[in-house]
C-alpha positions as CSV (number, residue, x, y, z in Angstrom):
1,M,-11.5,-23.5,6.9
2,S,-10.0,-20.6,8.9
3,Q,-6.2,-20.4,9.4
4,N,-4.6,-22.1,12.4
5,K,-1.0,-21.0,12.0
6,G,0.8,-17.7,12.7
7,I,1.0,-15.4,15.7
8,F,-2.6,-14.2,15.0
9,A,-4.0,-17.7,14.7
10,G,-7.4,-17.6,16.4
11,L,-7.8,-13.8,15.8
12,K,-11.1,-13.2,14.0
13,V,-11.3,-10.2,11.7
14,I,-14.4,-8.9,9.8
15,D,-13.4,-6.9,6.7
16,V,-16.4,-5.0,5.3
17,A,-14.2,-2.4,3.7
18,S,-13.9,-1.8,0.0
19,Y,-11.1,-1.1,-2.5
20,I,-7.6,-1.0,-1.1
21,A,-6.6,0.6,2.1
22,G,-9.0,-1.0,4.6
23,P,-8.8,-4.5,3.0
24,A,-5.0,-4.3,2.8
25,A,-4.8,-3.7,6.5
26,A,-6.8,-6.8,7.1
27,T,-4.5,-8.6,4.6
28,I,-1.5,-7.9,6.8
29,L,-3.3,-9.4,9.7
30,S,-4.1,-12.5,7.6
31,D,-0.4,-12.8,6.6
32,F,0.3,-13.5,10.3
33,G,-2.5,-16.0,10.6
34,A,-5.7,-14.1,11.4
35,D,-9.0,-15.5,10.1
36,V,-10.3,-12.7,7.9
37,I,-13.8,-12.9,6.7
38,K,-14.4,-10.6,3.7
39,V,-18.0,-9.4,3.8
40,E,-19.3,-8.4,0.4
41,P,-22.7,-7.4,-1.0
42,T,-24.6,-10.0,-2.9
43,G,-24.7,-9.7,-6.7
44,I,-21.4,-8.3,-7.9
45,G,-19.6,-8.2,-4.6
46,D,-16.9,-5.6,-3.8
47,P,-16.5,-3.4,-6.9
48,Y,-12.7,-3.7,-6.3
49,R,-13.0,-7.1,-7.9
50,Y,-13.3,-5.5,-11.3
51,L,-10.7,-2.7,-11.1
52,Y,-8.1,-4.7,-13.0
53,R,-10.4,-4.5,-16.1
54,V,-10.4,-0.7,-16.2
55,E,-8.5,0.7,-19.1
56,G,-5.2,2.3,-18.1
57,N,-4.3,-0.5,-15.7
58,P,-1.8,-3.2,-16.7
59,A,-3.6,-5.6,-19.0
60,S,-4.0,-9.2,-17.7
61,H,-6.5,-12.0,-17.6
62,K,-5.5,-12.5,-14.0
63,N,-7.2,-10.4,-11.3
64,Y,-4.0,-9.1,-9.8
65,Y,-5.7,-6.3,-7.7
66,W,-8.0,-8.8,-6.0
67,Q,-5.3,-11.4,-5.4
68,L,-3.0,-8.8,-3.7
69,T,-5.4,-7.6,-1.0
70,S,-7.7,-10.6,-0.6
71,R,-5.3,-13.5,-0.2
72,N,-5.9,-15.8,2.8
73,K,-9.4,-14.4,3.3
74,R,-12.8,-16.1,3.2
75,S,-15.7,-14.5,1.3
76,L,-19.2,-14.1,2.7
77,A,-21.7,-12.5,0.3
78,V,-24.6,-11.1,2.3
79,N,-27.2,-8.4,1.9
80,L,-26.7,-6.1,4.9
81,K,-29.8,-4.1,4.0
82,T,-32.1,-6.9,5.2
83,P,-33.0,-7.9,8.8
84,A,-31.7,-11.4,8.2
85,G,-28.4,-9.9,6.9
86,V,-28.1,-7.7,9.9
87,E,-28.6,-10.7,12.1
88,I,-25.8,-12.5,10.3
89,I,-23.4,-9.6,10.7
90,S,-24.3,-9.2,14.3
91,K,-23.5,-12.8,15.0
92,L,-20.1,-12.3,13.3
93,I,-19.4,-9.2,15.4
94,K,-20.1,-11.1,18.6
95,E,-17.3,-13.5,17.9
96,A,-14.9,-11.1,16.2
97,D,-11.8,-9.3,17.5
98,V,-11.4,-6.7,14.8
99,F,-13.9,-5.0,12.5
100,V,-12.5,-3.1,9.5
101,I,-14.6,-0.6,7.6
102,N,-14.2,2.4,5.3
103,F,-17.8,3.4,4.5
104,P,-18.6,7.1,4.7
105,P,-20.1,8.1,8.1
106,H,-23.6,8.5,6.7
107,V,-23.5,5.0,5.1
108,R,-22.3,3.4,8.4
109,K,-25.1,5.1,10.2
110,G,-27.7,3.9,7.7
111,L,-26.4,0.3,8.0
112,G,-26.1,0.4,11.8
113,L,-22.4,-0.2,11.6
114,T,-21.0,2.9,13.5
115,Y,-18.6,2.3,16.3
116,E,-21.4,2.8,18.8
117,D,-23.5,0.2,17.0
118,V,-20.8,-2.4,16.8
119,S,-19.4,-1.9,20.3
120,R,-22.8,-2.4,21.7
121,V,-22.8,-5.9,20.3
122,N,-19.2,-6.6,21.4
123,D,-17.4,-4.2,23.7
124,R,-14.1,-6.0,23.3
125,I,-13.9,-5.4,19.5
126,I,-11.3,-3.3,17.8
127,Y,-13.2,-1.1,15.4
128,A,-10.8,0.1,12.7
129,D,-11.9,2.6,10.1
130,I,-10.4,4.6,7.3
131,T,-11.8,7.8,5.7
132,G,-10.6,9.9,2.9
133,Y,-10.6,13.3,4.8
134,G,-11.1,12.4,8.4
135,D,-14.3,11.9,10.4
136,K,-14.8,15.5,11.3
137,G,-15.1,18.8,9.4
138,P,-17.0,19.8,6.3
139,E,-15.5,17.1,4.1
140,A,-16.0,14.2,6.4
141,D,-18.5,12.6,3.9
142,K,-16.6,13.5,0.8
143,P,-15.5,10.5,-1.3
144,G,-11.8,10.1,-1.5
145,F,-9.3,7.8,-3.2
146,D,-5.6,7.8,-2.7
147,E,-5.1,9.7,-6.0
148,T,-7.2,12.5,-4.6
149,A,-6.9,12.6,-0.8
150,Y,-3.4,11.2,-0.4
151,W,-1.6,12.1,-3.7
152,A,-3.2,15.4,-4.9
153,R,-4.5,17.0,-1.7
154,T,-1.3,16.7,0.4
155,G,1.1,18.3,-2.1
156,F,2.7,15.0,-3.2
157,M,1.3,15.5,-6.8
158,D,2.5,19.1,-7.0
159,F,6.1,18.3,-6.1
160,A,6.6,14.9,-7.6
161,R,7.4,16.4,-11.0
162,S,10.0,18.5,-12.8
163,A,9.8,22.2,-13.3
164,G,7.7,23.0,-16.3
165,T,5.8,19.7,-16.4
166,S,2.3,18.8,-15.5
167,P,1.3,16.9,-12.3
168,V,1.2,13.2,-12.9
169,F,-0.8,10.3,-11.5
170,A,0.8,7.8,-9.1
171,P,0.4,4.0,-9.6
172,A,-2.9,2.9,-8.1
173,G,-2.6,2.1,-4.4
174,V,0.5,4.1,-3.6
175,G,-1.3,5.9,-0.8
176,D,-3.6,3.1,0.1
177,H,-0.9,0.7,1.0
178,A,0.9,3.2,3.1
179,V,-2.4,4.0,4.9
180,A,-3.0,0.2,5.3
181,S,0.3,-0.2,7.1
182,A,-0.7,2.7,9.4
183,L,-4.1,1.2,10.2
184,Y,-2.5,-2.2,10.9
185,G,-0.2,-0.5,13.4
186,G,-3.2,1.1,15.0
187,I,-5.0,-2.2,15.2
188,V,-2.1,-4.0,16.8
189,T,-1.7,-1.1,19.3
190,A,-5.3,-1.4,20.2
191,L,-5.0,-5.2,20.6
192,Y,-2.1,-4.6,23.0
193,R,-4.2,-2.1,24.9
194,R,-7.0,-4.7,25.2
195,E,-4.6,-7.2,26.7
196,K,-3.9,-4.7,29.4
197,T,-7.4,-3.3,30.0
198,G,-9.8,-5.8,28.6
199,K,-11.5,-3.1,26.6
200,G,-12.0,-2.7,22.9
201,S,-11.5,0.6,21.1
202,H,-12.0,2.7,18.0
203,V,-8.9,3.0,15.8
204,S,-8.9,5.3,12.8
205,T,-6.8,6.9,10.2
206,S,-7.3,8.8,6.9
207,L,-5.8,9.1,3.5
208,I,-5.2,12.8,4.0
209,G,-3.8,12.4,7.5
210,A,-1.3,9.6,6.4
211,G,-0.4,11.7,3.3
212,A,0.3,14.7,5.5
213,F,2.6,12.5,7.7
214,A,4.4,11.2,4.6
215,V,5.2,14.8,3.5
216,G,5.7,15.7,7.2
217,A,9.2,17.2,6.9
218,W,8.2,19.9,4.4
219,L,4.8,20.3,6.0
220,Q,6.5,21.0,9.3
221,A,8.7,23.5,7.4
222,A,5.5,25.3,6.2
223,L,4.2,25.3,9.7
224,D,7.4,27.0,10.8
225,G,7.1,29.6,8.1
226,A,9.8,28.3,5.8
227,T,10.1,29.5,2.2
228,P,8.8,26.7,-0.1
229,A,11.3,24.7,-2.0
230,K,11.4,25.1,-5.8
231,L,10.4,22.4,-8.2
232,F,13.2,20.2,-9.3
233,D,15.0,21.1,-12.6
234,R,17.5,18.5,-13.5
235,T,19.3,20.8,-16.0
236,H,19.7,23.4,-13.3
237,P,20.0,21.3,-10.1
238,I,21.0,22.7,-6.8
239,N,23.6,19.9,-6.5
240,P,24.6,18.1,-9.7
241,L,25.7,15.1,-7.6
242,I,22.1,14.6,-6.5
243,N,20.5,14.4,-9.9
244,T,19.2,12.0,-12.6
245,Y,21.2,11.1,-15.7
246,Q,20.3,9.2,-18.8
247,T,22.4,6.4,-20.2
248,Q,23.2,5.5,-23.8
249,D,20.4,3.0,-24.0
250,G,17.8,5.4,-22.7
251,R,17.7,4.3,-19.1
252,W,18.0,6.6,-16.1
253,L,20.2,6.6,-13.0
254,M,19.7,8.5,-9.8
255,L,22.8,9.8,-8.0
256,V,22.4,10.7,-4.4
257,F,25.9,11.7,-3.1
258,V,25.0,13.0,0.3
259,Q,28.7,12.6,1.3
260,E,29.8,14.3,-1.9
261,D,33.4,15.1,-1.0
262,K,33.9,11.4,-0.2
263,E,32.1,10.1,-3.3
264,W,33.2,12.8,-5.9
265,P,36.6,11.2,-6.5
266,G,35.0,7.9,-7.1
267,L,32.7,9.4,-9.7
268,V,35.6,11.0,-11.5
269,Q,37.4,7.7,-11.6
270,T,34.2,6.0,-12.9
271,I,33.8,8.4,-15.8
272,N,37.6,8.4,-16.4
273,R,37.9,12.2,-16.3
274,P,40.9,12.8,-13.8
275,E,41.2,16.4,-14.9
276,L,38.0,17.2,-13.2
277,L,39.7,16.7,-9.8
278,I,42.0,19.7,-10.5
279,D,39.3,21.8,-12.2
280,V,38.8,24.8,-9.9
281,R,35.1,24.9,-10.9
282,F,34.6,21.6,-9.1
283,A,37.2,21.8,-6.3
284,N,34.7,21.4,-3.5
285,G,31.0,21.2,-2.8
286,K,30.5,25.0,-2.9
287,A,32.2,25.3,-6.2
288,R,30.3,22.4,-7.7
289,K,27.0,23.9,-6.7
290,E,28.0,27.3,-8.2
291,N,28.9,25.5,-11.4
292,A,26.1,23.0,-11.3
293,V,24.9,23.7,-14.9
294,A,28.4,23.1,-16.3
295,L,29.0,19.9,-14.3
296,T,25.5,18.6,-15.2
297,K,26.3,19.0,-18.9
298,I,29.6,17.2,-18.5
299,L,27.9,14.3,-16.6
300,D,25.1,14.2,-19.1
301,E,27.6,13.6,-21.9
302,E,29.5,11.0,-20.0
303,F,26.5,8.9,-18.9
304,A,25.0,9.1,-22.4
305,A,28.1,7.5,-23.9
306,K,27.7,4.1,-22.3
307,P,24.8,1.7,-21.5
308,L,23.2,1.1,-18.2
309,S,24.9,-2.2,-17.7
310,Y,28.3,-0.5,-17.8
311,W,27.4,2.2,-15.3
312,R,25.7,-0.2,-12.9
313,E,28.9,-2.3,-12.7
314,M,31.2,0.7,-12.3
315,L,29.2,2.6,-9.8
316,D,28.6,-0.6,-7.7
317,K,32.3,-1.4,-7.8
318,L,33.2,1.8,-6.0
319,R,30.2,1.6,-3.7
320,L,28.8,4.9,-4.9
321,T,25.2,5.9,-3.8
322,F,22.9,5.5,-6.8
323,S,19.9,3.6,-8.0
324,V,18.7,2.5,-11.4
325,V,15.3,4.0,-12.1
326,Q,13.6,0.6,-12.5
327,T,10.5,-0.2,-14.3
328,I,7.7,-2.1,-12.5
329,P,8.3,-5.3,-14.6
330,E,11.9,-5.2,-13.6
331,L,10.9,-4.9,-10.0
332,A,8.9,-8.1,-10.4
333,S,12.2,-10.0,-10.9
334,D,14.4,-8.0,-8.5
335,V,16.7,-10.4,-6.7
336,Q,16.7,-8.3,-3.6
337,L,12.9,-8.5,-3.3
338,L,12.9,-12.3,-4.0
339,Q,15.7,-13.2,-1.6
340,N,14.1,-11.1,1.2
341,E,10.7,-12.6,0.5
342,S,9.1,-9.3,-0.4
343,I,7.8,-11.3,-3.3
344,R,6.4,-14.7,-2.2
345,Q,5.0,-17.8,-3.8
346,I,1.3,-18.3,-3.8
347,N,0.0,-21.7,-2.6
348,D,-2.0,-22.5,-5.7
349,G,-0.5,-25.9,-6.6
350,T,1.5,-24.6,-9.6
351,G,4.6,-23.2,-8.0
352,K,4.5,-20.5,-10.6
353,S,2.4,-17.8,-9.1
354,F,3.7,-15.1,-6.8
355,T,2.4,-12.1,-4.9
356,V,3.7,-9.0,-3.1
357,D,4.2,-9.6,0.6
358,S,3.3,-7.0,3.3
359,P,6.4,-5.1,4.5
360,I,6.5,-6.2,8.1
361,K,8.6,-9.1,9.3
362,I,9.0,-10.5,12.8
363,E,11.8,-12.8,13.8
364,D,10.7,-16.3,14.6
365,A,7.1,-15.4,13.6
366,E,6.7,-17.0,10.2
367,K,3.9,-15.8,8.0
368,V,1.4,-18.1,6.4
369,Q,2.0,-18.9,2.8
370,P,-0.2,-16.7,0.6
371,G,-3.3,-18.4,-0.7
372,I,-5.7,-17.8,-3.6
373,A,-8.0,-14.8,-3.2
374,P,-11.6,-16.1,-2.7
375,A,-14.4,-16.1,-5.3
376,L,-17.5,-14.1,-4.3
377,G,-19.4,-15.8,-1.6
378,E,-17.0,-18.8,-1.8
379,H,-17.2,-19.4,2.0
380,S,-20.7,-18.3,2.7
381,F,-22.1,-21.7,3.6
382,E,-19.0,-22.6,5.6
383,I,-19.1,-19.4,7.7
384,L,-22.8,-19.6,8.3
385,S,-22.4,-23.2,9.5
386,E,-19.8,-22.0,12.0
387,L,-22.3,-19.4,13.2
388,G,-24.8,-22.2,13.9
389,Y,-27.1,-22.0,10.9
390,D,-28.3,-25.5,9.7
391,A,-28.6,-26.6,6.1
392,N,-32.3,-25.7,5.8
393,Q,-31.7,-22.2,7.2
394,I,-28.8,-21.6,4.8
395,D,-30.9,-22.8,1.9
396,A,-33.7,-20.4,2.9
397,L,-31.3,-17.5,3.2
398,T,-29.9,-18.3,-0.3
399,A,-33.4,-18.6,-1.8
400,G,-34.3,-15.2,-0.3
401,G,-31.3,-13.5,-1.7
402,I,-29.9,-12.8,1.7
403,I,-26.6,-14.6,1.0
404,G,-25.0,-15.2,-2.4
405,Q,-24.2,-18.5,-3.8
406,P,-20.5,-19.2,-4.4
407,K,-19.3,-17.9,-7.8
408,K,-16.1,-18.2,-9.8
409,A,-13.5,-15.6,-9.1
410,A,-14.0,-12.4,-11.1
């Protein structure tokens, strides 16, 4: 059954997108109560269902990728390359408020799912699409993932490393989830516009566009002719009080003393080196920068002398600006995330399963409790019944391979 709670209860969303960014935008809508129908091809369904099995990802028997972006959704497995499949999707479009897609332009055209096609069926619909490189220009049809279009192409990958090291990959979905939040914002803006005008609209964003906005400060600098910043070198930092340091047990801390004159005495107290306060090399910010290599060496030795637990306690006690460089497993049990419900319990009957919440909260607008991500075609019969198909028609569509029979989750 569709959801009946949340501020978007009654809002119907069709998610025909694949992989992460488009589906994740629909997930945020589902978190606030929208009825999201995940349309997948018959057979194997959305290939994203199987990404967790690819070597190099965290190893698990649980399909964590699928759970994260498919919670609260209903799955309809349908062959859109058949006339009967086209009729089904057309009926869905007539009743829908939002249509999310990320197929390349030529694929949309071939399936009859361009904005012009969809809006002809329902002129109030919000058509939301994501591309890798935008819908214009010579690379409009170029395939793009967040590692390529968001992370590598925009300069993130070039600068998120230390001098003398190779570019590194980002965790899967880093750009996708940022882009999903952008698309969600566009959808909500378009829904607001529809409330005022009664008209649907075409909302779009791209991995490269969102990535450019993410690096916008330095991209603006380039547009203004600035000299590019140099790659970070922690042994020769510009400011030793904005740097990383390794502890005795091999962990890393990040100091970011933006108000360094205020925080410097506290750091001296923490490392118990009072003589540094009268050392002319470190008398003020200018002097510390001029002697950055020497001060970094001193701090390296001090931080390497004691474990992370000691430094965490001491730095917190004096309210100095720092962070532990956490591992992802540590993040999974981070008290701040748990108490702020950035990690929420899944409604699976066990009380032991959790998922990552979307980052938007609205006072007095409680989100629905995350549910189990659907198996391929799990709700096909239910959705077709809601569209007016009777049992005989549904059986015929199943026998003809137009819709897929419900399967166990991948």
